[in-house]
N, C-alpha and C positions, 0 to 999 in steps of 0.2 A: 504623474500620475493620483488622475483628482478617482474618487469614487464615481465611478459609468454611470449612476444612476441619478445623479448632478446635471441639472439643466446646462444644458451648452457648450457638452464638452466630447471633446475626440472621440472616434472609437482606441476602445483600448481591444491591443491586439493578443491574446492570449498564446501560446502551443502548448500542450499539451504530448506529452512523449510518453506512449504505453496509451494511446487514451482506447484503447480496445480492452484492457485489461479489468479486475479490479474496483479500483478504486481510482480509473483516469476515466474511465464514465461516467458514471454517478456525479464527476463534477465534471466535464465535457454539458455535463446534463443543466445542472449546475450554476457554469456560467453561463450561457446561452440564455440563462431564464432571466440574467439579468442585460437590461438595456446597455446598451453600448460598449459591446464582447464582441470581437470576432472571436473567433476559438478555429485554433485551427486541427487536430484530429493526425496527432504524428501514429503512422504505423508502419510496417514492413510491406502492406499488401494495403493502401489506402484505394484500395473496391471496395474491400469488408468493412471499411468504414460508414457506416451507414444511422448515421446517431442527426435525425434530424434536426440542421442547424450550422451542424459541425463542419469544416470543411477539412474534405481530410487530404489528407499532407505524409509525403512521402519519409519520411521519420528507418533510418535504422544507424544501430549503436557497430551495424558490420561496412557502411555508407557512405562519409566522412563525407565524399563526393556526393552529398547533398546534405548537407547540414546548414550549409550556407541558406536555400530556396527556403528551407522551413522554416528557419531564424529573423528573415530579414524582415528588419519593423518592426517588432517583437517589441511585448511595452515588460510580456513574463512568460515565461515561461516552469512547467513541472515535470521535471524529472524524477525519470522512475530509476533509483539505481540498476543499475545490472548487474545481478549478480555473476559477477563472472571474476576472474582472478586480473583484467588489465581495469577495470571500472573504473578507481582514481586518476587514471589517466584518461581513458575515454573520458570522463565528465569534465574533465581541466582543456581540452583541447574544443566540445563542442561550446563550452562554454566562454571563451579567447576569444572564437567569435563573435559573439552577441555585443550587443552597446552595453560600456559600463554602466545605464542606466539601470539595465533592464533587471525587473524585478526576479530572483530566482526561488523558487522551492524545490527540496527536497526532499523525495520520500523514501528515509532508510529505516533503518529496526529497531526494534528496542534495546537502551544502555549498546546506542553506537559506539562506546571508549572499549568493549571488544576486540581481542585482537586481530579474529580472523579466521579463516581457515589454516592449517596447519599445513602448506601448501608450498611450494617454492615461487618464490617469488614478492609472495601474499604477508610478507611481518605486514601488523598495523592497519591490512588490512579497509575495515570498516574507519576506524576514526581516518585515515588516511584519504578513502572516500569524499566522508564531512569535512576533511581539514581544507579542504581543494574547492568545496564551492565558499568556504569561510575567507580564504584568500584570494580569494578570485578578483574581488573588487566591487563589487556585483551586491546592493545588499541581498541578504541570502536569507531563509525560514526553514531547517530541519525537523520534517516532522519524522519521530518516532514512536510507529507504530505496536500494537502488541498483535496477538493471533490473532487473522480474520474469523470472525465467522464464519463466512466465505467457504472456508475447505471444511468447509461439514454439510455444504449445501451442494458443490461444486462437483461434476463424477469424477473429475481430475486428479482429486482428493480423497475424499471422507467419504461421498456419497454413497457410489455403490458396491461398498464394502459395507455401512449400515445399514441400506435396504437389505444387499443381496442375502448375510448373513444377521443382521441383527450387533452385532459388533463394533465398537469402535477401536483400534489399534492405536492406543497414540502411548508410548512410555514416560509416561508424566511422575515415578516415582514419587508419586503421592501428592506432587505438587502441584499447585491451582495455577488456574489460569483465566486475567482478566480480559476476554473476550470480547474483540470490539470491532462495531460495522462497519465496511470497507465506505457504508456513507456518509457516518462523520466524519472520517482520519475527512474526505473531499468536501463536506462541510467548511473543518478548519482552511485545507487550501484553499479552497473556494475562500477565504477571507485575507487569505499569507497569500492571498493572487494580486487580489482588487482594492485591501483598504492598505490602511497608512497605518504603523504603531505596530507592526510583529516581524519586521527589518533588527535581524542580529536576533532573535529568537528560535532558542530548541525546545520543539516542544514536545514529551513524551505523553504519549493518549492513549488510555485504556476506558473499556468497556467502565460500568458503575460498578461493578463487583467481580470480586474474587470467583473461581468455582474450580470446587474439586471435578477430577472426566468423571466418575461415577455421578455427581450430581446436575453434568451436561449430558452423560446419558439418560439419567431423567425425564429430561427435558428436552431431550429427543425423543425422547418412548412414545411423550405427550402428542411431540408431531409429527410423525410419524403413527400414530394412533396403533401401535405395535413393539410388545418391548426388545428398548436395546439396551444391550450393557459395554463399561466401559473394559476394556479388556489393557492388560499396560505392559503392552511389549517391551523388549528389548531391544535401545538402540539401533544394532545389528539389523533387526528384524525390520526395525522399522527403518531403514534406509536399505533394504533391501532393492538390487538392478537398479543403480544407482550409481558411480565408480568418479570418480578424477578428484578436479573443483564442490564440481554437485555437490557428490557424498560428501567428503571433507562439514561444505559447510550445513548441510543437513544433521549431520553430527553433532557437530557444534552446539547448533538453534536447539538442538533436545534437552543433551548438555544440560546448558540454559538455564532452561523450561522444569529440568527438575532441582538445578538449584534453586529455583523460584524465585532470577528474572522476570520471566515475563507474571507476575501475579500482583503485582504492582495496582493499585489502581490509582486513576489523576481526575482532575476534575476538567482537567487541557477542555473536552469540547462542549461540557458550559460554561463554562470562563470568557471559551473565542466567540461560540455562534449566540451564545446566551438561551440556552436548552442543554439537557442531558443529553449524554449519550446512550442510545438502545439498547436493555434492556437483552442477555439470550433470547429467552422466552420471547420479549413481544418481535424478535428479529425470527426464529422460527416458527412463530404464529403464521407469520408474512408465504415465510417457505413452505410448512406442511402438501401444500399441492403439489410441491416439487417434490418431498420426501415418498409423497405416498403413490403418486404415479409411479415413479423409478420404484418402488417396493412391488408393483403387477408383475 
């Protein structure tokens, strides 16, 4: 597969699983802007895919019968690792139905060598998911991003707590986080899906600076136009209301935060895309209207 911007090349077909997600949406928007790229937006409910230029495509990890149609004729596939106990098996089954020439870009997570939740049948869960991709026989690239900046402005995560209480309840234990904008992850994924030189690479992706949570709260205060403080809650408080595999995975993630696993700063975004990763200040400046609307 060549660069689709080159003259006289055939259409490059790319399937983006989880196209409405934090990384999937900006990735799809980048891909449709490239000449000669056909984008299939995978979603369990294709009617909700409203990204201009993207072909809504039925894709669900719970409906394996639909995978063949979703992957038929694709040259590349962006796989968002499902955070569920059977992820390694699901990813393996999906890729087995693709052409051996299909480029595969897996969205994993930071420190992908961690063993995974202490859940029945989940020993080595995260490494097994990545190993499934490496052993698939397809040209592969693995992305290991840190914490998304978008969790701070998403009502499903921290936005409403920040807006309603002026608090960011996050169990950091004093460790820093090198927040990464999902749009920068998408930019790295775009290059890996379309261009040569990325096969066999595992990319650790972070923002340009490691910030303490109190400093993160200061930047949130400036963007929201009202005081925001960091409250260093316990991990049990942070995962309250979840259960089973989800609770165990979240617990492990916060334990890794406290161990400093998400503080590492890399230059991957700049090396791959040619421009530096966005700072949290820049991200929050763009997101300020949403933060302020939430606080009314």
